[in-house]
N, CA, C and O of each residue as an XYZ file, in Angstrom:
456
protein
N     -49.836    -21.236     27.033
C     -48.740    -20.824     27.856
C     -47.442    -20.703     27.053
O     -46.621    -19.837     27.354
N     -47.245    -21.515     26.079
C     -46.045    -21.438     25.244
C     -46.029    -20.128     24.458
O     -44.981    -19.504     24.287
N     -47.197    -19.727     23.988
C     -47.260    -18.487     23.228
C     -46.923    -17.284     24.101
O     -46.318    -16.322     23.629
N     -47.306    -17.336     25.354
C     -47.020    -16.223     26.262
C     -45.516    -16.083     26.502
O     -44.986    -14.972     26.473
N     -44.837    -17.187     26.735
C     -43.386    -17.140     26.945
C     -42.688    -16.659     25.674
O     -41.720    -15.902     25.743
N     -43.172    -17.091     24.533
C     -42.582    -16.650     23.275
C     -42.764    -15.149     23.115
O     -41.863    -14.467     22.628
N     -43.911    -14.628     23.517
C     -44.163    -13.192     23.411
C     -43.235    -12.404     24.316
O     -42.837    -11.293     23.967
N     -42.884    -12.947     25.460
C     -41.974    -12.254     26.371
C     -40.546    -12.291     25.829
O     -39.821    -11.304     25.953
N     -40.127    -13.407     25.232
C     -38.760    -13.531     24.729
C     -38.567    -12.815     23.396
O     -37.434    -12.490     23.042
N     -39.615    -12.567     22.665
C     -39.502    -11.983     21.337
C     -38.782    -10.637     21.331
O     -37.910    -10.431     20.487
N     -39.110     -9.704     22.241
C     -38.354     -8.443     22.255
C     -36.864     -8.650     22.542
O     -36.032     -7.893     22.040
N     -36.517     -9.658     23.338
C     -35.105     -9.924     23.617
C     -34.373    -10.406     22.371
O     -33.177    -10.156     22.219
N     -35.077    -11.089     21.484
C     -34.474    -11.508     20.221
C     -34.076    -10.294     19.382
O     -33.025    -10.292     18.742
N     -34.921     -9.268     19.389
C     -34.586     -8.045     18.674
C     -33.338     -7.390     19.263
O     -32.479     -6.899     18.530
N     -33.248     -7.388     20.562
C     -32.083     -6.800     21.227
C     -30.823     -7.583     20.868
O     -29.773     -6.998     20.603
N     -30.939     -8.919     20.861
C     -29.791     -9.742     20.486
C     -29.348     -9.454     19.053
O     -28.155     -9.327     18.776
N     -30.317     -9.352     18.152
C     -29.982     -9.051     16.752
C     -29.350     -7.670     16.619
O     -28.403     -7.485     15.855
N     -29.873     -6.708     17.361
C     -29.329     -5.358     17.330
C     -27.887     -5.349     17.832
O     -27.016     -4.738     17.213
N     -27.636     -6.018     18.942
C     -26.274     -6.079     19.487
C     -25.335     -6.826     18.548
O     -24.170     -6.455     18.405
N     -25.837     -7.871     17.913
C     -25.029     -8.609     16.954
C     -24.663     -7.736     15.761
O     -23.528     -7.778     15.286
N     -25.614     -6.947     15.277
C     -25.321     -6.061     14.145
C     -24.298     -4.995     14.541
O     -23.441     -4.634     13.734
N     -24.378     -4.493     15.761
C     -23.386     -3.526     16.230
C     -22.007     -4.177     16.291
O     -21.011     -3.563     15.907
N     -21.947     -5.416     16.773
C     -20.664     -6.120     16.850
C     -20.077     -6.337     15.459
O     -18.868     -6.201     15.268
N     -20.914     -6.671     14.497
C     -20.446     -6.872     13.123
C     -19.917     -5.557     12.561
O     -18.860     -5.541     11.931
N     -20.630     -4.461     12.778
C     -20.188     -3.154     12.295
C     -18.861     -2.752     12.930
O     -17.966     -2.252     12.249
N     -18.741     -2.970     14.226
C     -17.497     -2.625     14.907
C     -16.338     -3.488     14.412
O     -15.220     -2.998     14.258
N     -16.598     -4.752     14.167
C     -15.557     -5.643     13.652
C     -15.113     -5.196     12.264
O     -13.914     -5.144     11.987
N     -16.066     -4.874     11.387
C     -15.714     -4.395     10.046
C     -14.951     -3.081     10.117
O     -13.983     -2.885      9.383
N     -15.374     -2.191     10.987
C     -14.670     -0.920     11.157
C     -13.247     -1.151     11.634
O     -12.319     -0.493     11.164
N     -13.072     -2.070     12.554
C     -11.733     -2.391     13.048
C     -10.856     -2.962     11.947
O      -9.684     -2.601     11.836
N     -11.410     -3.849     11.133
C     -10.643     -4.450     10.042
C     -10.242     -3.391      9.023
O      -9.090     -3.360      8.588
N     -11.168     -2.528      8.638
C     -10.855     -1.469      7.669
C      -9.811     -0.520      8.243
O      -8.880     -0.129      7.538
N      -9.951     -0.148      9.504
C      -8.976      0.741     10.148
C      -7.605      0.099     10.185
O      -6.601      0.764      9.931
N      -7.549     -1.171     10.495
C      -6.276     -1.889     10.543
C      -5.627     -1.947      9.164
O      -4.417     -1.758      9.037
N      -6.425     -2.206      8.133
C      -5.890     -2.230      6.762
C      -5.352     -0.863      6.359
O      -4.287     -0.768      5.748
N      -6.081      0.193      6.697
C      -5.609      1.552      6.386
C      -4.318      1.858      7.132
O      -3.402      2.455      6.566
N      -4.238      1.460      8.376
C      -3.025      1.685      9.157
C      -1.835      0.966      8.538
O      -0.743      1.526      8.448
N      -2.048     -0.280      8.110
C      -0.959     -1.028      7.485
C      -0.529     -0.394      6.167
O       0.661     -0.356      5.853
N      -1.494      0.104      5.397
C      -1.155      0.756      4.130
C      -0.367      2.037      4.377
O       0.601      2.318      3.671
N      -0.776      2.811      5.371
C      -0.068      4.052      5.690
C       1.329      3.749      6.204
O       2.285      4.429      5.833
N       1.458      2.737      7.055
C       2.780      2.401      7.571
C       3.679      1.913      6.449
O       4.884      2.163      6.469
N       3.103      1.212      5.461
C       3.881      0.778      4.294
C       4.406      1.995      3.537
O       5.558      2.012      3.103
N       3.560      3.012      3.380
C       3.993      4.235      2.696
C       5.097      4.933      3.481
O       6.060      5.430      2.896
N       4.961      4.970      4.794
C       5.994      5.615      5.606
C       7.319      4.876      5.506
O       8.378      5.503      5.467
N       7.271      3.550      5.465
C       8.490      2.772      5.303
C       9.115      3.081      3.953
O      10.332      3.239      3.858
N       8.305      3.167      2.915
C       8.823      3.467      1.580
C       9.441      4.859      1.556
O      10.490      5.060      0.944
N       8.803      5.817      2.213
C       9.363      7.163      2.260
C      10.701      7.159      2.978
O      11.610      7.898      2.601
N      10.829      6.343      3.997
C      12.101      6.243      4.705
C      13.174      5.685      3.767
O      14.310      6.158      3.774
N      12.817      4.682      2.964
C      13.758      4.137      1.981
C      14.172      5.211      0.986
O      15.339      5.298      0.606
N      13.214      6.026      0.567
C      13.497      7.113     -0.382
C      14.484      8.107      0.219
O      15.438      8.522     -0.440
N      14.252      8.483      1.468
C      15.144      9.439      2.120
C      16.532      8.847      2.351
O      17.535      9.547      2.213
N      16.595      7.569      2.699
C      17.906      6.921      2.862
C      18.641      6.871      1.534
O      19.852      7.087      1.486
N      17.918      6.588      0.454
C      18.531      6.554     -0.873
C      19.038      7.939     -1.260
O      20.128      8.067     -1.817
N      18.256      8.977     -0.968
C      18.682     10.350     -1.260
C      19.966     10.694     -0.508
O      20.884     11.281     -1.080
N      20.029     10.336      0.750
C      21.231     10.628      1.544
C      22.433      9.848      1.025
O      23.535     10.390      0.942
N      22.227      8.582      0.677
C      23.318      7.748      0.191
C      23.929      8.303     -1.093
O      25.146      8.265     -1.275
N      23.083      8.814     -1.977
C      23.553      9.301     -3.278
C      23.593     10.824     -3.359
O      23.732     11.387     -4.444
N      23.472     11.485     -2.217
C      23.577     12.947     -2.132
C      22.626     13.649     -3.111
O      23.031     14.544     -3.853
N      21.369     13.229     -3.099
C      20.355     13.842     -3.963
C      19.597     14.882     -3.156
O      19.107     14.601     -2.062
N      19.507     16.080     -3.705
C      18.778     17.169     -3.041
C      17.863     17.836     -4.060
O      18.244     18.067     -5.207
N      16.664     18.136     -3.619
C      15.685     18.797     -4.473
C      15.291     20.114     -3.822
O      15.269     20.231     -2.597
N      14.982     21.101     -4.651
C      14.697     22.444     -4.162
C      13.355     22.529     -3.431
O      13.208     23.296     -2.479
N      12.386     21.742     -3.878
C      11.047     21.832     -3.282
C      10.356     20.476     -3.358
O      10.843     19.547     -4.003
N       9.209     20.381     -2.685
C       8.423     19.149     -2.742
C       7.897     18.902     -4.143
O       7.812     17.752     -4.575
N       7.543     19.960     -4.861
C       7.048     19.818     -6.231
C       8.136     19.260     -7.140
O       7.864     18.421     -7.998
N       9.362     19.725     -6.950
C      10.474     19.229     -7.750
C      10.798     17.767     -7.403
O      11.223     16.998     -8.266
N      10.599     17.405     -6.168
C      10.915     16.052     -5.707
C       9.855     15.033     -6.122
O      10.152     13.842     -6.214
N       8.638     15.476     -6.369
C       7.533     14.572     -6.649
C       7.776     13.698     -7.879
O       7.543     12.491     -7.829
N       8.240     14.288     -8.980
C       8.439     13.524    -10.217
C       9.562     12.494    -10.081
O       9.352     11.335    -10.438
N      10.750     12.869     -9.580
C      11.781     11.838     -9.386
C      11.348     10.744     -8.415
O      11.744      9.589     -8.572
N      10.544     11.092     -7.417
C      10.070     10.090     -6.461
C       9.181      9.063     -7.148
O       9.319      7.867     -6.892
N       8.272      9.503     -8.015
C       7.410      8.551     -8.728
C       8.231      7.665     -9.658
O       7.934      6.479     -9.801
N       9.255      8.224    -10.291
C      10.136      7.418    -11.143
C      10.884      6.401    -10.298
O      11.022      5.242    -10.690
N      11.370      6.834     -9.132
C      12.099      5.945     -8.229
C      11.210      4.785     -7.780
O      11.657      3.640     -7.715
N       9.947      5.092     -7.470
C       8.986      4.053     -7.072
C       8.802      3.054     -8.215
O       8.840      1.843     -7.994
N       8.602      3.561     -9.443
C       8.429      2.666    -10.597
C       9.668      1.795    -10.805
O       9.556      0.595    -11.055
N      10.841      2.402    -10.701
C      12.082      1.643    -10.872
C      12.243      0.594     -9.776
O      12.700     -0.517    -10.045
N      11.874      0.937     -8.548
C      11.980     -0.026     -7.458
C      11.030     -1.202     -7.676
O      11.389     -2.350     -7.410
N       9.822     -0.921     -8.159
C       8.881     -2.005     -8.461
C       9.427     -2.911     -9.560
O       9.307     -4.134     -9.480
N      10.032     -2.306    -10.593
C      10.611     -3.086    -11.678
C      11.746     -3.966    -11.146
O      11.875     -5.123    -11.548
N      12.560     -3.427    -10.250
C      13.661     -4.200     -9.660
C      13.112     -5.353     -8.829
O      13.634     -6.465     -8.901
N      12.074     -5.106     -8.046
C      11.471     -6.164     -7.237
C      10.876     -7.258     -8.109
O      10.999     -8.440     -7.789
N      10.219     -6.871     -9.229
C       9.684     -7.873    -10.156
C      10.814     -8.702    -10.752
O      10.704     -9.922    -10.875
N      11.901     -8.029    -11.121
C      13.031     -8.741    -11.715
C      13.667     -9.706    -10.709
O      14.022    -10.830    -11.063
N      13.807     -9.269     -9.473
C      14.395    -10.141     -8.444
C      13.527    -11.361     -8.175
O      14.046    -12.424     -7.835
N      12.209    -11.222     -8.323
C      11.318    -12.353     -8.067
C      11.278    -13.333     -9.247
O      10.801    -14.459     -9.102
N      11.775    -12.909    -10.404
C      11.815    -13.780    -11.578
C      12.978    -14.757    -11.441
O      14.141    -14.354    -11.444
N      12.659    -16.030    -11.323
C      13.688    -17.060    -11.123
C      14.452    -17.364    -12.408
O      15.530    -17.956    -12.349
N      13.924    -16.975    -13.565
C      14.568    -17.267    -14.843
C      15.524    -16.166    -15.302
O      16.132    -16.290    -16.365
N      15.665    -15.112    -14.536
C      16.531    -14.010    -14.969
C      17.993    -14.437    -14.908
O      18.404    -15.196    -14.031
N      18.754    -13.932    -15.854
C      20.166    -14.310    -15.946
C      21.101    -13.188    -15.542
O      22.320    -13.348    -15.596
N      20.546    -12.050    -15.138
C      21.380    -10.937    -14.718
C      20.798    -10.301    -13.465
O      19.657    -10.570    -13.091
N      21.585     -9.464    -12.830
C      21.227     -8.862    -11.551
C      20.886     -7.383    -11.754
O      21.571     -6.680    -12.496
N      19.828     -6.918    -11.094
C      19.423     -5.515    -11.156
C      19.328     -4.999     -9.733
O      18.718     -5.635     -8.873
N      19.931     -3.844     -9.485
C      19.864     -3.210     -8.166
C      19.673     -1.708     -8.336
O      19.961     -1.140     -9.390
N      19.177     -1.080     -7.268
C      19.007      0.365     -7.277
C      20.383      1.016     -7.181
O      21.232      0.597     -6.395
N      20.586      2.055     -8.004
C      21.851      2.794     -7.963
C      21.562      4.291     -7.941
O      20.436      4.705     -7.667
N      22.576      5.098     -8.229
C      22.424      6.552     -8.153
C      21.494      7.112     -9.233
O      21.104      8.277     -9.164
N      21.138      6.300    -10.224
C      20.249      6.748    -11.291
C      18.802      6.296    -11.067
O      17.994      6.331    -11.995
N      18.479      5.881     -9.871
C      17.154      5.351     -9.573
C      16.026      6.347     -9.708
O      14.871      5.942     -9.841
N      16.319      7.641     -9.680
C      15.264      8.650     -9.818
C      15.139      9.155    -11.249
O      14.420     10.120    -11.510
N      15.835      8.506    -12.171
C      15.769      8.902    -13.576
C      14.946      7.889    -14.353
O      14.825      6.730    -13.956
N      14.383      8.344    -15.467
C      13.569      7.471    -16.304
C      14.467      6.394    -16.885
O      15.559      6.680    -17.376
N      14.004      5.164    -16.825
C      14.773      4.050    -17.355
C      14.856      4.161    -18.870
O      13.834      4.179    -19.555
N      16.071      4.235    -19.389
C      16.290      4.442    -20.812
C      15.709      3.292    -21.636
O      15.221      3.513    -22.744
N      15.756      2.084    -21.114
C      15.233      0.936    -21.849
C      13.728      1.045    -22.069
O      13.210      0.514    -23.051
N      13.022      1.724    -21.174
C      11.584      1.917    -21.370
C      11.348      2.758    -22.625
O      10.428      2.481    -23.394
N      12.167      3.771    -22.829
C      12.019      4.622    -24.009
C      12.375      3.857    -25.270
O      11.733      4.045    -26.304
N      13.385      2.999    -25.207
C      13.776      2.231    -26.367
C      12.702      1.222    -26.779
O      12.554      0.917    -27.963
N      11.968      0.715    -25.819
C      10.973     -0.313    -26.106
C       9.689      0.273    -26.693
O       8.871     -0.470    -27.236
N       9.499      1.583    -26.595
C       8.290      2.193    -27.148
C       8.505      2.532    -28.623
O       9.596      2.958    -29.004
N       7.476      2.348    -29.460
C       7.633      2.715    -30.865
C       7.780      4.216    -31.031
O       7.175      4.984    -30.284
N       8.564      4.635    -31.986
C       8.829      6.062    -32.210
C       7.697      6.770    -32.919
O       7.666      8.000    -32.934
N       6.770      6.044    -33.504
C       5.681      6.679    -34.234
C       4.390      6.625    -33.485
O       3.373      7.121    -33.970
């Protein structure tokens, strides 16, 4: 009699496992979607900072292609400023200014000429 009850419950175990696997897949999909949404919103916030900086310093570019290179430089400079601000041993202050979309001259000086 025990074997008979086990035989009846066995198909339900498969259903439980199937539903559990669907729940795991949906949970993973939700987590990945949420991470992508947060990454995209981070990019949108950064773009807003870029546009505010452009307006503040009256920077205008003729096209998106022309704007792409200064934008990447501005991003690199902003990351460098954030790293510097997080360094507790720094003895000087660094902030974004009207030259934020230009290549940092000190980077060129630090590279060997040969």
